[in-house]
N, CA and C of each residue as an Amber inpcrd file, in Angstrom:
protein
   726
-122.6480000 153.1070000-142.1720000-122.5810000 151.9080000-143.0240000
-121.3680000 152.0110000-143.9360000-120.5320000 150.9800000-143.9990000
-119.3620000 151.0350000-144.8660000-119.7640000 151.2360000-146.3140000
-118.9660000 151.9890000-147.0090000-119.2480000 152.2560000-148.4110000
-118.9900000 150.9980000-149.2320000-119.5390000 150.9800000-150.4490000
-119.2170000 149.9240000-151.4030000-117.8030000 150.1900000-151.8920000
-116.8470000 149.3580000-151.4560000-115.4520000 149.6300000-151.7650000
-115.1370000 149.4890000-153.2450000-116.0960000 148.9980000-154.0200000
-115.9010000 148.9650000-155.4640000-116.0500000 150.3600000-156.0710000
-116.6870000 151.2620000-155.3110000-116.8750000 152.6290000-155.7780000
-115.8330000 153.5380000-155.1240000-115.0310000 154.2330000-155.9260000
-114.0030000 155.0880000-155.3390000-114.6100000 156.2470000-154.5700000
-113.9890000 156.5810000-153.4540000-114.4660000 157.7040000-152.6540000
-114.2690000 159.0110000-153.4100000-115.1650000 159.9550000-153.1900000
-115.0680000 161.2840000-153.7900000-114.1390000 162.1260000-152.9140000
-112.8590000 162.0750000-153.2220000-111.8980000 162.7540000-152.3670000
-112.0240000 164.2660000-152.4450000-112.3110000 164.8030000-153.6250000
-112.5030000 166.2550000-153.7340000-113.6660000 166.7020000-152.8590000
-114.7370000 165.9070000-152.8900000-115.8870000 166.2360000-152.0640000
-115.5720000 166.1590000-150.5820000-114.8160000 165.1370000-150.1880000
-114.4520000 165.0010000-148.7800000-113.5310000 166.1310000-148.3360000
-112.5930000 166.5140000-149.1900000-111.6930000 167.6080000-148.8350000
-112.4510000 168.9170000-148.6690000-113.4630000 169.1430000-149.5020000
-114.2730000 170.3570000-149.3730000-115.1670000 170.2750000-148.1320000
-115.7470000 169.1260000-147.9070000-116.6810000 168.9440000-146.7880000
-116.0100000 169.1400000-145.4420000-114.7740000 168.6510000-145.3000000
-114.1220000 168.6840000-143.9980000-113.0050000 169.7260000-143.9070000
-112.9450000 170.6510000-144.8440000-111.9350000 171.7100000-144.7830000
-112.0650000 172.4730000-143.4670000-110.9680000 172.5970000-142.7390000
-110.9860000 173.2920000-141.4580000-111.6220000 172.5190000-140.3290000
-111.8910000 171.2490000-140.5260000-112.5520000 170.4340000-139.5060000
-111.7790000 169.1330000-139.3120000-110.6100000 169.1960000-138.6870000
-109.7910000 167.9790000-138.5420000-110.4750000 166.8890000-137.7420000
-111.1800000 167.2630000-136.6740000-111.8660000 166.2380000-135.8850000
-112.9550000 165.5570000-136.7010000-113.6640000 166.3450000-137.5140000
-114.7020000 165.7690000-138.3610000-114.1290000 164.8260000-139.3990000
-112.9980000 165.2160000-139.9800000-112.3480000 164.3550000-140.9700000
-111.9280000 163.0340000-140.3410000-111.3730000 163.1030000-139.1420000
-110.9270000 161.8790000-138.4690000-112.1220000 161.0240000-138.0610000
-113.1750000 161.6440000-137.5580000-114.3630000 160.8870000-137.1690000
-114.9520000 160.1550000-138.3780000-115.0060000 160.8290000-139.5150000
-115.5090000 160.1920000-140.7280000-114.6040000 159.0310000-141.1290000
-113.2960000 159.2510000-141.0640000-112.3460000 158.2110000-141.4660000
-112.4970000 156.9610000-140.6160000-112.7930000 157.1420000-139.3320000
-112.8820000 156.0030000-138.4180000-114.2940000 155.4410000-138.3070000
-115.2310000 155.9950000-139.0820000-116.6270000 155.5740000-138.9840000
-116.9220000 154.2770000-139.7150000-116.0070000 153.8510000-140.5800000
-116.2650000 152.6840000-141.4230000-116.6930000 153.0560000-142.8240000
-116.9360000 154.3330000-143.0740000-117.3990000 154.7690000-144.3930000
-116.3530000 154.5490000-145.4830000-115.0930000 154.4780000-145.0850000
-114.0110000 154.2560000-146.0480000-113.4670000 152.8300000-145.9750000
-114.1580000 151.9650000-145.2600000-113.6600000 150.6140000-145.0550000
-112.8350000 150.5380000-143.7770000-111.9520000 149.5710000-143.6950000
-111.1040000 149.3980000-142.5110000-109.9530000 150.3920000-142.5600000
-109.8240000 151.1810000-141.5050000-108.8250000 152.2390000-141.4450000
-108.0010000 152.0930000-140.1690000-106.6840000 152.2060000-140.3060000
-105.7670000 152.1830000-139.1640000-105.1290000 153.5590000-139.0110000
-104.6650000 153.8380000-137.8270000-103.8990000 155.0560000-137.5670000
-102.4440000 154.6530000-137.3950000-101.5550000 155.3520000-138.0750000
-100.1200000 155.0700000-137.9780000 -99.4720000 156.1770000-137.1510000
 -98.7530000 155.7920000-136.1190000 -98.1280000 156.7830000-135.2390000
 -96.6870000 156.4070000-134.9320000 -95.8230000 157.4150000-134.9230000
 -94.4180000 157.2250000-134.5490000 -94.1910000 157.4240000-133.0560000
 -95.2200000 157.9170000-132.3420000 -95.0810000 158.3040000-130.9390000
 -93.9040000 159.2750000-130.7980000 -93.8620000 160.2190000-131.7290000
 -92.8120000 161.2260000-131.7380000 -93.2490000 162.5200000-131.0800000
 -92.6100000 163.6050000-131.4680000 -92.7680000 164.8770000-130.7740000
 -94.1910000 165.4240000-130.8120000 -94.9190000 165.2030000-131.8930000
 -96.2470000 165.7840000-132.0490000 -97.3570000 164.7420000-132.0240000
 -97.0160000 163.4910000-131.8130000 -97.9670000 162.3980000-131.9980000
 -99.1550000 162.4300000-131.0490000 -98.9930000 163.0100000-129.8870000
-100.0590000 162.9800000-128.8890000-101.3210000 163.6700000-129.3730000
-101.1830000 164.6580000-130.2520000-102.3600000 165.3960000-130.7230000
-103.2970000 164.4760000-131.4960000-102.7920000 163.7980000-132.5070000
-103.6310000 162.9100000-133.3080000-104.1300000 161.7230000-132.4790000
-103.2830000 161.1860000-131.6310000-103.7010000 160.0640000-130.7960000
-104.8170000 160.4740000-129.8330000-104.7220000 161.6750000-129.2860000
-105.7800000 162.1660000-128.4010000-107.0840000 162.3300000-129.1620000
-107.0130000 162.9100000-130.3650000-108.2240000 163.0540000-131.1870000
-108.8690000 161.7020000-131.4440000-108.0430000 160.7230000-131.7940000
-108.5660000 159.3900000-132.0900000-109.1940000 158.7580000-130.8580000
-108.5680000 158.9460000-129.7110000-109.0760000 158.3460000-128.4760000
-110.4420000 158.9020000-128.0960000-110.7400000 160.1390000-128.4950000
-112.0530000 160.7170000-128.2100000-113.1330000 160.0810000-129.0740000
-112.7300000 159.4420000-130.1680000-113.6810000 158.8410000-131.1090000
-113.8140000 157.3440000-130.8730000-112.6780000 156.6510000-130.7910000
-112.6900000 155.1950000-130.6660000-111.3660000 154.7410000-130.0630000
-111.3990000 154.3290000-128.8120000-110.1630000 153.9070000-128.1520000
-109.6590000 152.5540000-128.6270000-110.4600000 151.8860000-129.4430000
-110.0270000 150.6040000-130.0010000-109.5650000 150.7310000-131.4540000
-109.3800000 151.9430000-131.9350000-108.8680000 152.1160000-133.2940000
-107.5140000 151.4150000-133.4120000-107.2680000 150.6710000-134.4920000
-105.9480000 150.0610000-134.6600000-104.8810000 151.1420000-134.8190000
-103.9100000 151.1430000-133.9400000-102.7880000 152.0850000-134.0050000
-101.5360000 151.2880000-134.3470000-100.9520000 151.5610000-135.5030000
 -99.7640000 150.8520000-135.9480000 -98.5300000 151.6520000-135.5570000
 -97.7130000 151.0680000-134.7180000 -96.4950000 151.7060000-134.2080000
 -95.2980000 150.9120000-134.6940000 -94.5130000 151.5100000-135.5830000
 -93.3560000 150.8220000-136.1400000 -92.1510000 151.0310000-135.2250000
 -91.7490000 149.9650000-134.5950000 -90.5250000 149.9830000-133.7870000
 -89.3960000 149.4710000-134.6820000 -88.5760000 150.3720000-135.1660000
 -87.4960000 150.0160000-136.0860000 -86.3630000 149.2590000-135.3980000
 -86.4450000 149.1300000-134.0960000 -85.3850000 148.5690000-133.2460000
 -84.1830000 149.5040000-133.1600000 -84.3960000 150.7560000-133.6010000
 -83.3580000 151.7790000-133.4680000 -83.9540000 153.0650000-132.8880000
 -85.0870000 152.9420000-132.2320000 -85.7280000 154.1130000-131.6420000
 -85.0370000 154.5210000-130.3410000 -85.2340000 155.7740000-129.9530000
 -84.7540000 156.2320000-128.6530000 -85.5160000 155.4890000-127.5450000
 -84.8440000 155.1490000-126.4560000 -85.5780000 154.5780000-125.3100000
 -86.6980000 155.4910000-124.8400000 -86.4860000 156.7960000-124.9560000
 -87.5070000 157.7650000-124.5470000 -88.7800000 157.6250000-125.3790000
 -88.6200000 157.2480000-126.6540000 -89.8020000 157.0500000-127.4990000
 -90.6030000 155.8370000-127.0430000 -89.9110000 154.7790000-126.6860000
 -90.6020000 153.5880000-126.1860000 -91.3170000 153.8920000-124.8690000
 -90.6890000 154.7000000-124.0280000 -91.3340000 155.1010000-122.7770000
 -92.5760000 155.9550000-123.0530000 -92.4640000 156.8540000-124.0220000
 -93.5750000 157.7440000-124.3770000 -94.7430000 156.9300000-124.9430000
 -94.4160000 155.9360000-125.7310000 -95.4440000 155.0390000-126.2740000
 -96.2520000 154.4120000-125.1520000 -95.5700000 153.9110000-124.1450000
 -96.2570000 153.2790000-123.0230000 -97.0780000 154.2940000-122.2380000
 -96.5100000 155.4660000-122.0180000 -97.2020000 156.4870000-121.2280000
 -98.4680000 156.9690000-121.9270000 -98.3770000 157.2620000-123.2230000
 -99.5470000 157.7590000-123.9510000-100.6300000 156.6930000-124.0740000
-100.2140000 155.4610000-124.3130000-101.1940000 154.3850000-124.4250000
-102.0270000 154.2880000-123.1540000-101.3660000 154.3720000-122.0040000
-102.0870000 154.3100000-120.7410000-102.9270000 155.5410000-120.4770000
-102.3640000 156.7090000-120.7320000-103.0750000 157.9530000-120.4710000
-104.3370000 158.0740000-121.3200000-104.2360000 157.7130000-122.5910000
-105.3510000 157.8970000-123.5170000-106.2780000 156.6870000-123.5760000
-105.8680000 155.5880000-122.9620000-106.7110000 154.4110000-122.9450000
-106.8060000 153.7010000-124.2820000-105.7750000 153.8370000-125.1000000
-105.7740000 153.1890000-126.4100000-105.5230000 151.6940000-126.2390000
-106.4870000 150.8910000-126.6810000-106.4280000 149.4630000-126.3840000
-106.0530000 148.5700000-127.5430000-105.6780000 149.1650000-128.6890000
-105.3730000 148.3310000-129.8520000-104.1210000 148.8430000-130.5630000
-103.0640000 149.0740000-129.7910000-101.7980000 149.4920000-130.3860000
-101.0270000 148.2550000-130.8110000-100.6340000 148.2240000-132.0650000
 -99.8980000 147.0880000-132.6180000 -98.4510000 147.5130000-132.8690000
 -97.5580000 147.0030000-132.0570000 -96.1420000 147.3450000-132.1780000
 -95.5020000 146.4250000-133.2120000 -95.0000000 147.0080000-134.2630000
 -94.4910000 146.2690000-135.4100000 -92.9810000 146.4090000-135.5060000
 -92.3090000 145.3220000-135.8240000 -90.8480000 145.3400000-135.9370000
 -90.4180000 144.7610000-137.2900000 -89.2070000 145.0900000-137.7270000
 -88.7200000 144.5570000-139.0010000 -88.5470000 143.0420000-138.9490000
 -88.5750000 142.4430000-140.1160000 -88.3510000 140.9970000-140.2330000
 -86.9190000 140.6630000-139.8020000 -86.7800000 139.7470000-138.8690000
 -85.4550000 139.4400000-138.3050000 -84.5310000 138.7980000-139.3420000
 -85.0770000 137.9730000-140.2040000 -84.2490000 137.3450000-141.2320000
 -83.7280000 138.3990000-142.1900000 -84.6000000 139.3240000-142.5930000
 -84.1780000 140.3910000-143.5000000 -83.1200000 141.2720000-142.8580000
 -83.2730000 141.5530000-141.5720000 -82.2640000 142.3510000-140.8720000
 -80.9200000 141.6250000-140.8670000 -80.9390000 140.3400000-140.5830000
 -79.6990000 139.5720000-140.5500000 -79.0190000 139.5590000-141.9090000
 -79.8170000 139.4880000-142.9600000 -79.2580000 139.4140000-144.3030000
 -78.7710000 140.7680000-144.8180000 -79.4960000 141.8290000-144.5050000
 -79.2170000 143.1250000-145.1100000 -78.5510000 144.1280000-144.1810000
 -78.6840000 143.9190000-142.8880000 -78.1030000 144.8760000-141.9440000
 -77.6230000 144.1460000-140.6870000 -76.7280000 143.1800000-140.8390000
 -76.3520000 142.3340000-139.7040000 -75.6620000 143.0790000-138.5760000
 -74.9450000 144.1600000-138.9020000 -74.2650000 144.9020000-137.8400000
 -74.9290000 146.2480000-137.5450000 -76.1660000 146.4240000-138.0240000
 -76.9510000 147.6390000-137.7610000 -76.2180000 148.9110000-138.1730000
 -75.5140000 148.8440000-139.3060000 -74.7830000 150.0120000-139.7870000
 -75.2870000 150.5200000-141.1300000 -76.3600000 149.9110000-141.6470000
 -76.8620000 150.2910000-142.9650000 -77.2440000 151.7710000-143.0310000
 -77.7090000 152.3230000-141.9040000 -78.1180000 153.7310000-141.8930000
 -76.9670000 154.6660000-142.2340000 -75.7160000 154.2320000-141.9930000
 -74.5700000 155.0800000-142.3190000 -74.2780000 155.0540000-143.8150000
 -74.3140000 153.8860000-144.4150000 -73.9700000 153.7530000-145.8290000
 -75.1130000 154.1330000-146.7450000 -76.3410000 153.8010000-146.3530000
 -77.4900000 154.0440000-147.2150000 -78.7400000 154.2240000-146.3550000
 -78.9850000 155.4280000-145.8670000 -80.1340000 155.6340000-144.9820000
 -81.4720000 155.3470000-145.6460000 -81.5690000 155.5440000-146.9740000
 -82.8220000 155.2390000-147.6610000 -83.1260000 153.7430000-147.6000000
 -82.1140000 152.9250000-147.8270000 -82.3110000 151.4790000-147.7520000
 -82.6380000 151.0380000-146.3340000 -82.0300000 151.6880000-145.3670000
 -82.3150000 151.3600000-143.9680000 -83.7690000 151.6750000-143.6410000
 -84.2410000 152.8440000-144.0530000 -85.6400000 153.2080000-143.8190000
 -86.5780000 152.2370000-144.5190000 -86.2040000 151.8400000-145.7200000
 -87.0440000 150.9080000-146.4720000 -87.1540000 149.5700000-145.7390000
 -86.0300000 149.0840000-145.2390000 -85.9960000 147.8000000-144.5500000
 -86.7240000 147.8530000-143.2120000 -86.5040000 148.9100000-142.4650000
 -86.9920000 148.9670000-141.0890000 -88.3500000 149.6460000-140.9330000
 -88.7900000 150.3830000-141.9790000 -90.0640000 151.0970000-141.8610000
 -91.0370000 150.7510000-142.9800000 -90.6120000 151.0240000-144.2290000
 -91.5460000 150.9040000-145.3400000 -92.0800000 149.4860000-145.4950000
 -91.2020000 148.5000000-145.5140000 -91.6470000 147.1180000-145.6660000
 -92.5320000 146.6790000-144.5070000 -92.1930000 147.1340000-143.3170000
 -92.9750000 146.7850000-142.1290000 -94.3940000 147.3270000-142.2480000
 -94.5000000 148.5950000-142.6660000 -95.8160000 149.2070000-142.7900000
 -96.6150000 148.5830000-143.9320000 -95.9590000 148.3000000-145.0350000
 -96.6660000 147.6850000-146.1620000 -97.3180000 146.3690000-145.7410000
 -96.5960000 145.5690000-144.9800000 -97.1650000 144.3010000-144.5030000
 -98.3390000 144.5530000-143.5580000 -98.1870000 145.5170000-142.6740000
 -99.2190000 145.7770000-141.6700000-100.4990000 146.3260000-142.2910000
-100.3670000 147.0860000-143.3740000-101.5350000 147.7040000-143.9920000
-102.2670000 146.7890000-144.9610000-101.7770000 145.5780000-145.1330000
-102.3630000 144.6770000-146.1240000-103.8550000 144.4460000-145.8890000
-104.2970000 144.4800000-144.6520000-105.7060000 144.2260000-144.3640000
-106.5610000 145.4610000-144.2230000-106.0230000 146.6280000-144.5890000
-106.7530000 147.8710000-144.3950000-107.0420000 148.5620000-145.7260000
-108.1410000 149.3200000-145.7410000-108.5350000 150.0890000-146.9270000
-107.9920000 151.5090000-146.8910000-107.5480000 151.9570000-145.7130000
-107.0210000 153.3090000-145.5780000-106.2270000 153.4420000-144.3010000
-105.5170000 154.5620000-144.1880000-104.7640000 154.8090000-142.9610000
-104.6500000 156.2940000-142.6980000-104.5200000 156.6020000-141.4240000
-104.4540000 157.9830000-140.9410000-103.0170000 158.3060000-140.5790000
-102.5240000 159.4360000-141.0680000-101.1670000 159.8810000-140.7360000
-101.2260000 161.2090000-140.0070000-100.1250000 161.5600000-139.3730000
-100.0430000 162.8190000-138.6400000 -99.2850000 163.9080000-139.3810000
 -99.1300000 163.7680000-140.7040000 -98.3680000 164.7610000-141.4660000
 -99.0530000 166.1260000-141.4790000 -98.2200000 167.1710000-141.5720000
 -98.7170000 168.5430000-141.6510000 -98.0350000 169.2670000-142.8030000
 -98.7180000 170.2350000-143.3640000 -98.1710000 170.9620000-144.5190000
 -96.9210000 171.7510000-144.1700000 -96.8230000 172.2180000-142.9560000
 -95.7110000 173.0960000-142.5980000 -94.3920000 172.3500000-142.4130000
 -94.4360000 171.0260000-142.3640000 -93.2530000 170.2660000-141.9710000
 -92.1450000 170.2610000-143.0220000 -92.4800000 170.0350000-144.2830000
 -91.4750000 169.9840000-145.3480000 -92.0610000 170.5710000-146.6250000
 -91.1680000 170.9110000-147.5540000 -91.6310000 171.4320000-148.8420000
 -92.4440000 170.3890000-149.5910000 -92.1210000 169.1120000-149.4020000
 -92.8410000 168.0470000-150.0850000 -94.2710000 167.8820000-149.5740000
 -94.5570000 168.4340000-148.3870000 -95.8860000 168.2870000-147.8000000
 -96.7240000 169.5570000-147.9120000 -96.2170000 170.5630000-148.5900000
 -96.8570000 171.8850000-148.5980000 -98.2720000 171.8650000-149.1720000
 -98.5540000 170.9690000-150.1060000 -99.8740000 170.9010000-150.7400000
-100.6940000 169.7170000-150.2280000-100.3660000 169.2260000-149.0710000
-101.0000000 168.0330000-148.5250000-102.5080000 168.2240000-148.3690000
-103.2740000 167.2460000-148.8390000-104.7280000 167.2710000-148.7120000
-105.1730000 166.4820000-147.4880000-106.3970000 166.7630000-147.0240000
-106.9510000 165.9890000-145.9190000-107.1380000 164.5290000-146.3150000
-107.6540000 164.3190000-147.5180000-107.8900000 162.9710000-148.0370000
-107.1470000 162.8240000-149.3590000-106.4040000 161.7540000-149.5080000
-105.6850000 161.4880000-150.7500000-105.6990000 159.9890000-151.0120000
-105.3650000 159.6210000-152.2360000-105.3400000 158.2060000-152.5930000
-103.9220000 157.8070000-152.9840000-103.4360000 156.7150000-152.4180000
-102.1350000 156.1940000-152.7970000-102.2710000 155.4690000-154.1310000
-101.5000000 155.8930000-155.1000000-101.6270000 155.3140000-156.4300000
-101.2620000 153.8380000-156.4560000-100.2140000 153.4680000-155.7480000
 -99.7450000 152.0880000-155.8160000-100.7340000 151.1100000-155.2010000
-101.3570000 151.4960000-154.0890000-102.2100000 150.5670000-153.3510000
-103.6990000 150.8550000-153.4830000-104.0490000 152.0820000-153.9310000
-105.4340000 152.5370000-153.9920000-106.0330000 152.7640000-152.6010000
-105.2170000 152.6800000-151.5590000-105.7360000 152.9870000-150.2290000
-105.9880000 154.4930000-150.0920000-106.9620000 154.8180000-149.2550000
-107.2120000 156.2140000-148.9050000-106.2960000 156.5750000-147.7410000
-105.6830000 157.7290000-147.8380000-104.8180000 158.2190000-146.7630000
-105.4410000 159.4920000-146.2180000-105.5760000 159.5540000-144.9130000
-106.2410000 160.6770000-144.2690000-105.2230000 161.4220000-143.4250000
-105.1790000 162.7440000-143.6150000-104.2110000 163.5970000-142.9170000
-104.9610000 164.6800000-142.1430000-105.5920000 164.3350000-141.0110000
-106.4390000 165.3030000-140.3060000-105.7000000 166.5620000-139.8640000
-104.4010000 166.4430000-139.5900000-103.6370000 167.5820000-139.0690000
-102.9330000 168.3590000-140.1680000-103.3110000 168.1460000-141.4150000
-102.6170000 168.7910000-142.5330000-102.5110000 170.2950000-142.3510000
-103.5580000 170.9330000-141.8560000-103.5730000 172.3880000-141.7290000
-102.9980000 172.9210000-140.4330000-102.5480000 172.0530000-139.5310000
-101.9770000 172.5070000-138.2630000-100.5770000 173.0590000-138.4890000
-100.2420000 174.1230000-137.7470000 -98.8640000 174.5950000-137.6970000
 -98.3690000 174.4470000-136.2620000 -97.1310000 174.8570000-136.0100000
 -96.5400000 174.6640000-134.6820000 -97.3520000 175.3420000-133.5730000
 -97.8020000 176.6010000-133.7470000 -98.6140000 177.2140000-132.6880000
 -99.9220000 176.4690000-132.4240000-100.5610000 175.9770000-133.4740000
-101.8160000 175.2420000-133.2880000-101.5770000 173.9460000-132.5120000
-100.4770000 173.2820000-132.8100000-100.1380000 172.0630000-132.0820000
 -99.8600000 172.3680000-130.6110000 -99.0770000 173.4330000-130.3750000
 -98.7550000 173.8080000-128.9930000-100.0230000 174.1450000-128.2190000
-100.9530000 174.8260000-128.8820000-102.2140000 175.1740000-128.2330000
-103.0090000 173.9160000-127.8800000-103.0130000 172.9390000-128.7780000
-103.7410000 171.7050000-128.5090000-103.1230000 170.9620000-127.3300000
-101.8000000 170.8740000-127.2920000-101.1280000 170.2480000-126.1510000
-101.5430000 170.9110000-124.8540000-101.5700000 172.2490000-124.8480000
-101.8730000 172.9830000-123.6190000-103.3310000 172.8130000-123.2200000
-104.2430000 172.9420000-124.1690000-105.6750000 172.8550000-123.8540000
-106.0600000 171.5000000-123.2900000-105.3930000 170.4630000-123.7460000
-105.7480000 169.1080000-123.3150000-104.7390000 168.5180000-122.3320000
-103.8140000 169.3460000-121.8710000-102.8270000 168.9330000-120.8600000
-102.1220000 167.6410000-121.2600000-101.6780000 167.5890000-122.5020000
-101.0090000 166.3940000-122.9970000 -99.5170000 166.4340000-122.6780000
 -98.9510000 165.3190000-122.2910000 -97.5140000 165.3060000-121.9920000
 -96.6890000 165.3590000-123.2710000 -95.5450000 165.9800000-123.1720000
 -94.6110000 166.0490000-124.2990000 -93.6320000 164.8790000-124.2460000
 -93.1560000 164.4990000-125.4130000 -92.0320000 163.5660000-125.4980000
 -90.8500000 164.2040000-124.7550000 -90.1660000 163.4430000-123.9360000
 -89.1230000 164.0210000-123.0750000 -87.9690000 164.6370000-123.8690000
 -87.7530000 164.1900000-125.1080000 -86.6520000 164.7390000-125.8970000
 -86.9430000 166.1390000-126.4350000 -88.2110000 166.5380000-126.4600000
 -88.5500000 167.8730000-126.9560000 -87.8510000 168.9330000-126.1180000
 -87.8640000 168.7630000-124.8050000 -87.2280000 169.7320000-123.9170000
 -85.7160000 169.7620000-124.0810000 -85.1590000 168.7450000-124.7410000
 -83.7090000 168.6830000-124.9560000 -83.3300000 169.1130000-126.3710000
 -84.2700000 169.7790000-127.0600000 -83.9550000 170.3570000-128.3560000
 -84.2760000 169.4970000-129.5540000 -85.1400000 168.4950000-129.3790000
 -85.5290000 167.6070000-130.4760000 -86.9870000 167.8880000-130.8620000
 -87.2490000 168.8080000-131.7770000 -88.6320000 169.0900000-132.1630000
 -89.2110000 168.0600000-133.1220000 -88.3800000 167.2210000-133.7080000
 -88.8250000 166.1360000-134.5820000 -87.9720000 164.9180000-134.2440000
 -88.6290000 163.7660000-134.0600000 -87.9310000 162.6150000-133.4840000
 -88.1830000 161.3690000-134.3130000 -87.0940000 160.7560000-134.7760000
 -87.1810000 159.4900000-135.4970000 -86.2870000 158.4650000-134.8340000
 -85.5160000 157.7410000-135.6380000 -84.5790000 156.7630000-135.0940000
 -83.3770000 157.4680000-134.4640000 -82.8390000 156.8650000-133.4310000
 -81.7520000 157.4980000-132.6930000 -80.5130000 157.8050000-133.5410000
 -80.0440000 156.8800000-134.3960000 -78.8200000 157.1780000-135.1450000
 -78.9650000 158.3100000-136.1520000 -80.1950000 158.5860000-136.5910000
 -80.4130000 159.5550000-137.6680000 -81.1670000 160.7920000-137.2100000
 -81.2480000 161.0070000-135.9090000 -81.9630000 162.1630000-135.3730000
 -81.0760000 162.8960000-134.3790000 -80.9660000 164.2000000-134.5810000
 -80.2440000 165.0460000-133.6380000 -81.0830000 166.2480000-133.2780000
 -80.6200000 167.0670000-132.3610000 -81.3640000 168.2740000-132.0000000
 -81.3080000 169.3040000-133.1170000 -82.2460000 170.2140000-133.1000000
 -82.2500000 171.3490000-134.0210000 -81.8790000 172.5920000-133.2340000
 -81.0230000 173.4060000-133.8010000 -80.6030000 174.6320000-133.1320000
 -81.7300000 175.6660000-133.1650000 -81.7350000 176.5970000-132.2230000
 -82.7500000 177.6590000-132.2470000 -82.7590000 178.3690000-133.6030000
 -83.9560000 178.5130000-134.1730000 -84.0870000 179.1660000-135.4680000
 -84.0320000 178.2240000-136.6480000 -83.5520000 177.0000000-136.4290000
 -83.5380000 176.0230000-137.5120000 -84.9380000 175.4680000-137.7360000
 -85.1400000 174.8800000-138.9340000 -86.3900000 174.1950000-139.2090000
 -86.5400000 173.0460000-138.2150000 -87.7780000 172.7700000-137.7700000
 -87.9700000 171.7050000-136.7800000 -87.4270000 170.3440000-137.1970000
 -87.3630000 170.0810000-138.5100000 -86.8640000 168.7770000-138.9590000
 -85.3990000 168.8220000-139.3720000 -84.7050000 169.8960000-139.0080000
 -83.2990000 170.0370000-139.4050000 -82.4190000 168.9430000-138.8160000
 -82.8210000 168.3940000-137.6880000 -82.0220000 167.3510000-137.0640000
 -82.2460000 165.9650000-137.6190000 -83.1700000 165.8290000-138.5520000
 -83.4520000 164.5230000-139.1510000 -82.5600000 164.3090000-140.3650000
 -81.7850000 163.2340000-140.3650000 -80.8870000 162.9060000-141.4720000
 -79.9990000 164.1010000-141.8510000 -79.4640000 164.7580000-140.8490000
 -78.6800000 165.9710000-141.1000000 -77.5330000 165.6850000-142.0680000
 -77.4390000 166.5270000-143.0850000 -76.3750000 166.4080000-144.0740000
 -76.5990000 165.3540000-145.1350000 -77.7540000 164.6980000-145.1100000
 -78.0130000 163.6030000-146.0580000 -78.8840000 164.0310000-147.2370000
 -79.4040000 165.2630000-147.2340000 -80.2830000 165.6950000-148.3030000
 -81.5700000 164.8890000-148.3620000 -82.0630000 164.4980000-147.2280000
 -83.2100000 163.5730000-147.1190000 -84.2540000 164.1920000-146.2060000
 -85.5340000 164.1400000-146.6120000 -86.6070000 164.7030000-145.8070000
 -87.6420000 163.6800000-145.3620000 -87.7460000 162.5610000-146.0890000
 -88.7900000 161.5770000-145.8100000 -88.1670000 160.2020000-145.5830000
 -88.8580000 159.3940000-144.7730000 -88.3400000 158.0550000-144.4910000
 -88.7280000 157.0500000-145.5650000 -89.7960000 157.3370000-146.3160000
 -90.1880000 156.4320000-147.3860000 -91.5570000 155.8230000-147.2440000
 -92.2540000 156.0610000-146.1250000 -93.5580000 155.4360000-145.9540000
 -94.6780000 156.2960000-146.5190000 -94.3430000 157.4940000-146.9900000
 -95.3850000 158.3940000-147.4600000 -95.3430000 158.5790000-148.9710000
 -96.4750000 158.9570000-149.5220000 -96.5930000 159.2530000-150.9380000
 -96.2530000 160.7200000-151.1550000 -95.4230000 161.0010000-152.1200000
 -95.0850000 162.3690000-152.4850000 -95.2560000 162.5020000-153.9870000
 -96.0940000 163.4790000-154.4110000 -96.3530000 163.6840000-155.8310000
 -96.7900000 162.3900000-156.5130000 -97.6380000 161.6190000-155.8050000
 -98.2000000 160.4250000-156.4070000 -97.3050000 159.2140000-156.4160000
 -96.1910000 159.2490000-155.7030000 -95.3250000 158.0770000-155.6970000
 -94.7520000 157.8800000-154.3120000 -94.2920000 156.6930000-154.0520000
 -93.6510000 156.4030000-152.7770000 -92.2300000 156.9420000-152.8130000
 -91.8600000 157.7090000-151.7950000 -90.4890000 158.2000000-151.7040000
 -89.6280000 157.0690000-151.1870000 -88.8110000 156.5110000-152.0440000
 -88.0580000 155.3180000-151.6550000 -86.7220000 155.3330000-152.4080000
 -85.9640000 156.3850000-152.2080000 -84.7120000 156.5260000-152.9410000
 -83.7180000 155.4660000-152.4880000 -83.2700000 154.6610000-153.4320000
 -82.2490000 153.6770000-153.1050000 -82.7090000 152.5700000-152.2150000
 -84.0150000 152.3530000-152.1200000 -84.5100000 151.3910000-151.1390000
 -84.9520000 150.0760000-151.7190000 -84.2820000 149.5440000-152.6840000
 -84.7540000 148.3060000-153.3260000 -84.6970000 147.1370000-152.3650000
């Protein structure tokens, strides 16, 4: 039974209850107890793990896929392949507003001059619109990915929107992810084999050299770790993205 949304969820209690139980946390999140919840996926290098978990619970879960119109063709192919393999029947492919793109990035070069503004235009605004009808959303973030995510909780609340954000894979590291891929015979994104352990938009993503951090190829040389759709230290990371 859905909770009374006028009463805030006990996030400390949920974090204690589901500690070490990512599948349980996700099942609870998708049960309706937190209201309407969507899963947000980039269909990137590690996305198959969370999508597979969700498919075991509810193949009609709303999956929000932001197509920035600058993704690798391989990512679009992977999106189609995983959707069919996992039987996910409610994937919503979202794109930036065409008028806004024409006004703010007519020649698709904004990522060179101001990558934060580009992410804001092509990702953050798109997701904000898509989440308007939801009480919470599920992300695939993990603590090991960046310093900003090191203290990531399973359940957190976005201060700006009051939505609940669920991070079932927060405690996963690279070996745990690899083990999950192997145990469930999940296909990898084709760019992983070409040295891309983390995959975003094509202009701002490159391979990582052996021994480098997995996200070293993202926004290389820009001093940037996040695209702007996530909360960090209680605020939206949106540098220069007005």
